[in-house]
N, C-alpha and C positions, 0 to 999 in steps of 0.2 A: 504494500500500500503506500503511495507516494505522499511526499509531505508537501505543505505549501512552500516550502522553499524549494523544493526539486520542482514541482510545478512551475512556480515563478518562474526558474532560471531556465525553462525551455522559450521564453519567451525574446530572449535575448539573440536569437536567428532571425527575429524580425528583418533584418535587414536583408537574407537571402530573399524573400519572396520575389519571385519574377512577377515583375511590374506590368500591365497589359496595354499601358499607352493607350492610344485612341481607339475610339471604334466601339462596338457593345461590351458592357461590363459583364466580367466572366462572372460564372455564378457554379457554387458548389453547394449539395445538399450535405446535411448531417442528420445523420439516423442514430437516436443516443438511446441509451439504458439507464434510463435517470436513477434506476436502485444500483447500480455499481457505484461504488466511494469513489468520490473527487469527480465522477461523470461531467455534474453541470460545472464545476470549477474550467476544467477541461473545454468543454463546450464554449467557455467565455475566453478562456484564453485563445482559442482556435479562431472564433468568431474578430477579435480583436485582431489578431496576426493576420488573417486571410482580407478585413478592411484596410489595415496598411499597405496592400500590393493589391487594391482596386478592385477585388474580387467579393461578392457579394455571398452571403452564406445562406442557405433555402432552409427552414428547417421542420417546413410541415410535408409531412410524405404525400401527401395526395397532390401539392404543388410543383415536387420534383419534377416531372416529367413536363408538365404544361411551361415551366418554368426553361427545361432547356440545359437542364446543370450537365456541364460536364462529366461529373463524377461526385460519389456520393461514400462521403466518410462514414463508418462504421462504428461507433463507439460505445464499446461495453464487453463481449466476448465471442465464442462461436454462434451462441443462437442469436444475438443480433443479429450478426453478418448472416447469416441463415436467412432471418427477418427481410433484413434490406436488399439482399441479392434474389432472392424468390419475386418484392415488390418489382424490382428496378429491371427483370427479365424481360417484361413483354417489349419497354419503350428500347433497351438495347442501352442503358447507363452501366458502366460499370462501379464496382465498390472497393473502397479501401478501407481493410479492417485493421483497426487499433485493438489492443488486447486489451481490457482493463481485467480480464479474468484471471482464473488458475491456469488452464492447458493451453488454448486458445489457438488448434491445432490447425484453424482456416484461418486464421491472424494473420497478416502479412508481417505487421510491426509491432512493438510494444511501444508503451506509453511516452516513454523516451524520447524515442525516433521521430514521434510525430514533425516537430516541423523541419528538420532535414528532410523528412519523406516526403513531406508536402511540396519542398522547395522543388524536387525532382521531377512531381507528377506533375504541376504545372507546367513544367517545362519540355515535357513529352518522354521524359525519359525513362519508362516503363514499359513495359511487355502487359499483354492480357491475356489471362489464363481463363480458356472455356469448359467451363463444366456441365456436364449432361445432367439434365433431371428428369421426372420421371411424371405424368400422370397417372393417376388411380382415380377408377369410379367404381362407387361403392353403392350397389343395388340392394336397399333393404326397406321392405314394407309398400313393395311397389313404386317406389321412388328412385331418383337415379343422381347421385350428389357429385362432383366434381373436384378432384383437390390437385397440385400439382408441387412435388417436393422436392427439393436439393439433396437432401439427406438420406431420408427411409420412411417406409409405412411399417410399421409397428403392431401388431396383433399380439395380445395380454387376454390371458382370461381375467375375468373380473373375482375379486379375492375372494367374493361371498360365495363361489362355485367352484366344481372340480377341475379336473382336466380339460382341456378341449381337443377335439381332433380338426385339424386343417388340413384341407387335401390342397395338394398345388397341381395345377394344370397349365403344361407349358404347349405355347400355341397349339391349342385346343387339345392337347393328349393328357390323361392324367398319367403324373410323374410320381409324387409321393406323396404320403400321408402321414402326418406326424402327430401322434396324442404327445401333448407336449402344456410346458404350460402358454406359447405364442410361437410366434416366428416373425424375424426381421426380413424386410428387403430392403435392399440399401443399395445407393450409388459405390462407385469411388470414396467419392467425397464424403458419405456416410459410413463407408468401412472403419473411420476412427471413431465413430461415435459409440451407441450402442450396440452394434451389431460388433463390435471389438470387446467390448464387457461380455458378449455372451460365447467367445471364442472364435469368433470368426478371423477369417485372416488382414491384413491391412495390404490393400489395394492403391497402388500407384495415381493417383488422378489424371493421367496421361493414359490409362488403360479405361478402355471402353467396355465395361462387363455391368452385370448385375448381382449383387448378392445374393443368397435365398440361405438365413440362418436360423437353427432352429433353435428355441427359449426351454432351455431345461426338459427336451425330449425323452420321452420313459420308453426309449428304443435306443440300443447297442448301435443299429446300422442308422440311427439321424447323425447325420453328418452336413455342414457347409457344403454350398454349391455355388459355382463361378457361371454367370450363365452368357449369351449373346447380348449385347447390349440393344439387338431389336427381336428378342425375346417377349415374345404376349404370355405374362403370367398372371393366370388367373387362382384366388386363394377362395376357396367353399370352406364354409363351416360346416362340414360332417358332422360332429358331435359336439355336445355341451350344451350348456344353457345362456350362457352369452359370452362375448369376447369382445371388448374394449381396442378400437384400431386408434390409432394417431396418425398425422402426417404430420412431418419435420417436428412432432412433438408439439406443435401449435394450433391444431384442429380435432377435433374427434368424433366417432360414433362409436354404437353399438350393433353388434353382430349376432343375430340369434341363427340357428338352426336353419341349412337348407338357402340363406343367405350370400354374397359374395362380393370378392373385391378383385377389378380387374386391373390389372398397371401394367402399361409399358412407355416405352420413351417418349417424353416431350420433344416437340419442336424447338421449343424455348432452350433456352442456355445461360445459366450464371456468369457473370462476367465478374472476374475477380480480378485486382490491379495487383502486379508482380514485380518488384524493381531487382530481381536477381540477384537476391541476397543469399537465401539460401535453398539448397535443393532438397529433394523431398528425403532423402537418406538420412539427412541433417537435420531436417525438422522432427523425422521419429526418433533419432538419437537426442535430440534437444529436449524434446517434451515427455519421451517417456523413461530414459534411463535411468534418470535419478528414483522413480517411481519404482524403477526395479528391486529397487533397495530400499526404499522403506522401512 
């Protein structure tokens, strides 16, 4: 957790801001998790810094596409970045993740690096990483609900109920059936989230694949699967009372026996700003190595 002095020192980089000169004022979006310690302090520092460089900060998510912001700063953790990247996928606006959380697999920079990083981004010195997303269509009680996810679709039995049996049909063919606590369908982006905790593999974001990871399956033959990115997956609740389904941990619904969720690749892509500082193996080593020895 940073101190006031630590946050204040970051303002000394103000002279490095790229001035826009004449023409349309540049606009940058800010997506903030206000629950994070010092998030509001950081937001104020960022706004002051950008204004000194003749940039305007847009803080209302609904106005970011309308205002044609060049990019969005996500200020929080991986959850905040996921929320921002999903919302900005349709208008094609890239997101720079600033980690104020503990792990931060997806965030590109830590809070201490924000102003030098913004200088580079405003100067165009960055790369775009395109993360593929999934569309999920849930068919429940005669209705269909649509969701788009960047991380995962998670099926978990309700705590008041026993095991559920989830049948996975791949491209129209029955494939596996898990009596389990649940199941996770994840993208490579989501491979370092809940799927990792459930024993799924870590998959490089450069690999286009879909992960199928069982949760506490009551079968020795139940193993994680890695599928083609164009595979159409249908999850049918075959047995059990009810099963909770969450979409990127943000939205949820309940499945009952005979109901299903179809998952397939989305035409949308999450756009993440990368500054070329760290390779994927380096991120894995940095984020996980010390926790292996806790």
